[in-house]
C-alpha positions in Angstrom: -7.5 9.1 4.0 -3.7 9.1 3.8 -3.4 8.2 7.4 -5.7 5.2 6.9 -4.0 4.0 3.7 -0.4 3.8 5.0 -1.1 1.1 7.7 -3.1 -0.8 5.1 -0.2 -0.6 2.7 2.3 -1.8 5.3 0.1 -4.8 6.1 -0.3 -5.7 2.5 3.4 -5.4 1.6 4.3 -7.4 4.7 2.0 -10.2 3.6 3.8 -10.2 0.2 7.3 -10.0 1.6 7.3 -12.8 4.2 6.9 -15.7 1.7 9.7 -14.2 -0.4 12.0 -14.5 2.6 11.2 -18.2 3.0 11.9 -18.7 -0.7 15.3 -17.0 -0.4 16.1 -19.0 2.8 16.0 -22.2 0.8 17.2 -21.2 -2.7 20.2 -19.0 -1.6 22.1 -21.9 0.2 20.9 -24.3 -2.5 22.4 -22.1 -5.2 25.6 -21.8 -3.3 25.8 -25.5 -2.9 25.4 -26.0 -6.6 28.2 -23.6 -7.3 30.5 -25.3 -4.8 29.5 -28.7 -6.3 30.7 -27.5 -9.8 27.3 -27.5 -11.5 27.5 -25.8 -14.9 26.8 -22.0 -14.7 24.2 -22.3 -17.5 22.3 -24.9 -15.6 22.3 -22.8 -12.4 21.2 -19.8 -14.3 18.2 -21.7 -15.9 17.1 -23.1 -12.5 17.4 -19.8 -10.6 15.7 -17.8 -13.3 12.8 -20.3 -13.3 12.5 -20.0 -9.5 12.8 -16.2 -9.4 10.6 -15.5 -12.5 7.4 -15.1 -10.4 9.1 -12.2 -8.5 9.0 -9.8 -11.3 5.2 -9.8 -11.3 5.3 -9.5 -7.5 7.3 -6.3 -7.8 4.7 -4.9 -10.3 1.9 -6.0 -7.9 3.5 -4.3 -5.0 3.8 -1.1 -7.0 0.2 -1.2 -8.1 -0.8 -1.9 -4.5 0.9 1.3 -3.5 -1.0 3.2 -6.2 -4.4 1.9 -5.1 -5.4 5.0 -3.2 -4.5 7.1 -6.3 -6.5 4.8 -8.6 -9.5 4.9 -6.4 -9.4 8.7 -6.4 -9.1 8.8 -10.2 -12.1 6.4 -10.6 -14.2 8.4 -8.2 -13.5 11.5 -10.2 -13.6 10.2 -13.8 -15.4 6.9 -13.6 -14.7 4.4 -16.3 -12.9 7.2 -18.3 -10.0 6.9 -15.9 -9.0 3.8 -17.7 -8.4 5.7 -20.9 -5.2 7.4 -19.7 -3.1 4.2 -19.0 -4.7 2.5 -22.1 -3.7 5.4 -24.3 -0.2 5.4 -22.8 0.3 1.7 -23.6 -1.1 2.2 -27.2 1.3 5.1 -27.7 4.3 3.2 -26.5 3.5 0.2 -28.7 3.1 2.5 -31.7 6.5 4.0 -31.0 8.2 0.6 -30.6 6.6 -1.4 -33.4 5.4 1.3 -35.9 8.0 3.9 -35.7 11.1 1.8 -34.9 11.5 3.2 -31.4 14.0 1.7 -28.9 13.1 -1.5 -27.2 13.5 -0.1 -23.7 10.5 2.2 -24.3 8.3 -0.8 -23.7 9.1 -0.8 -20.0 7.0 2.3 -19.7 4.0 -0.1 -20.0 4.9 -2.1 -16.9 2.7 0.0 -14.6 0.4 1.5 -17.2 -0.4 -1.9 -18.8 -1.5 -3.5 -15.5 -3.6 -0.6 -14.3 -6.4 -0.6 -16.9 -9.7 -1.4 -15.1 -12.6 -3.5 -16.5 -14.6 -2.4 -19.5 -16.4 -5.2 -21.3 -15.7 -8.8 -22.1 -16.8 -8.3 -25.7 -14.6 -5.3 -26.3 -11.5 -6.9 -24.7 -12.0 -10.1 -26.7 -12.6 -8.3 -30.0 -9.6 -6.0 -29.4 -7.3 -8.9 -28.6 -8.5 -10.8 -31.7 -8.0 -7.8 -33.9 -4.5 -7.1 -32.6 -3.5 -10.7 -33.3 -5.2 -11.0 -36.7 -4.2 -7.6 -38.2 -1.6 -5.9 -36.1 1.0 -8.7 -35.9 0.8 -9.3 -32.1 1.6 -12.9 -31.1 -1.4 -15.1 -30.0 0.4 -16.3 -26.9 -0.1 -13.9 -24.0 3.1 -15.2 -22.3 6.6 -15.2 -23.7 7.6 -18.1 -26.0 11.2 -18.9 -26.8 12.2 -17.7 -30.2 9.2 -15.4 -30.6 10.0 -11.9 -32.0 7.7 -10.2 -29.6 6.6 -11.0 -26.0 3.1 -9.9 -25.0 4.1 -10.0 -21.3 7.6 -8.9 -20.9 7.1 -5.9 -21.1 3.3 -5.9 -21.5 1.8 -4.8 -24.8 -1.6 -3.5 -25.8 -2.7 -7.1 -26.5 -2.0 -8.0 -22.9 -4.2 -5.0 -21.9 -7.1 -6.0 -24.1 -6.8 -9.6 -23.0 -6.8 -8.5 -19.4 -9.9 -6.4 -20.0 -11.6 -9.4 -21.4 -10.7 -11.5 -18.4 -11.9 -8.9 -15.9 -15.1 -8.5 -18.0 -15.7 -12.3 -17.7 -15.1 -12.1 -13.9 -17.6 -9.3 -13.6 -20.2 -11.3 -15.5 -19.6 -14.3 -13.2 -19.6 -12.2 -10.0 -23.3 -12.6 -9.1 -23.1 -16.3 -9.4 -19.8 -16.5 -7.5 -21.3 -14.3 -4.7 -24.1 -16.8 -4.4 -21.7 -19.7 -4.3 -19.6 -18.0 -1.5 -22.7 -18.0 0.7 -22.1 -21.7 1.2 -19.8 -22.2 4.2 -17.8 -25.1 2.6 -17.1 -23.1 -0.6 -16.2 -20.0 1.3 -13.9 -21.9 3.6 -12.0 -23.5 0.7 -11.5 -20.2 -1.0 -10.5 -18.5 2.3 -7.9 -21.2 3.1 -6.5 -21.0 -0.4 -6.3 -17.2 -0.3 -4.3 -17.4 3.0 -1.7 -19.5 1.1 -1.9 -17.7 -2.2 1.6 -16.2 -2.0 3.1 -19.6 -1.0 1.4 -21.3 -3.9 2.5 -18.6 -6.3 6.1 -18.5 -5.3 6.7 -22.3 -5.0 4.9 -23.5 -8.1 8.1 -23.3 -10.2 10.1 -25.1 -7.5 7.5 -27.9 -7.6 7.7 -28.0 -11.4 11.5 -28.3 -11.2 11.4 -31.0 -8.5 9.1 -33.2 -10.7 11.1 -32.4 -13.9 14.5 -33.1 -12.4 13.3 -36.3 -10.8 11.8 -37.4 -14.1 15.1 -36.7 -15.9 16.8 -39.3 -13.8 14.4 -41.9 -15.3 14.7 -40.7 -18.9 13.0 -38.3 -21.4 9.5 -38.9 -20.2 6.7 -38.2 -22.7 5.0 -34.8 -22.2 7.6 -33.8 -19.6 11.0 -33.6 -21.4 9.9 -34.1 -25.0 9.1 -31.3 -27.5 5.4 -30.5 -28.2 4.6 -32.3 -31.4 0.8 -32.7 -31.5 -2.4 -33.5 -29.6 -0.8 -36.6 -28.0 1.8 -34.4 -26.3 -0.9 -32.2 -24.9 -2.6 -35.2 -23.4 0.7 -36.4 -22.0 1.4 -33.0 -20.4 -2.1 -32.9 -18.9 -1.4 -36.3 -17.3 1.6 -34.7 -15.4 -0.6 -32.0 -13.8 -1.7 -34.2 -10.9 2.0 -35.0 -10.2 2.8 -31.3 -10.2 -0.1 -30.7 -7.9 1.1 -33.3 -5.4 4.6 -31.7 -5.4 3.1 -28.3 -4.8 0.9 -29.6 -2.0 4.0 -31.0 -0.3 5.7 -27.6 -0.5 2.5 -25.9 0.8 2.3 -28.3 3.8 6.0 -27.8 4.6 6.0 -24.0 4.2 
């Protein structure tokens, strides 16, 4: 089993790593050019952090990929109960951080444990997430928000775990219907083509967002793009920009 898993792991990590090299090949000289051009350090920091932000999850994903053989062995031995170990670890870390005033760095223990909980049920995950938000003080946003006291994602909290369980539960409920859909050659071909470019789309989405935003800033503070969220109208304005972002990402996909 070990002999079979190592070549598989090398192939998987190579597929993850090659698009990262392409990203670095463009953004390293671009960053150097901005420094030489005298662009403000705060601006460079913001741009580079936006571009590199997808990489933190890629590191977690690579670590989880390496742990796949161990996870398979645990599930074969313990079944669904194998999920209780990482779930209990995340809950214990959160209790120490938020209930007992433990150090903030303790939350980073959850990076691997929080992303390793397998599917249970959509209902349990949804109910657990709602309860944590309503009664335990967890934020409703599953991603970090500027100014928020707690981030559910960086590092992951128990709310991120229960929300993930709900999502996986939904995916499992939809699996039979999706399997039928994938028997159609056109649908299968579209998914297969997208999957071949998944890493490219994942890594360059922020660059496409920046390209549209920076171009728009030359025109002015465009509604929904460079204005603060103030109500339902702003949501509609932001949605109207999504096709523009999609076109920019498609250009990057074709080029890269």
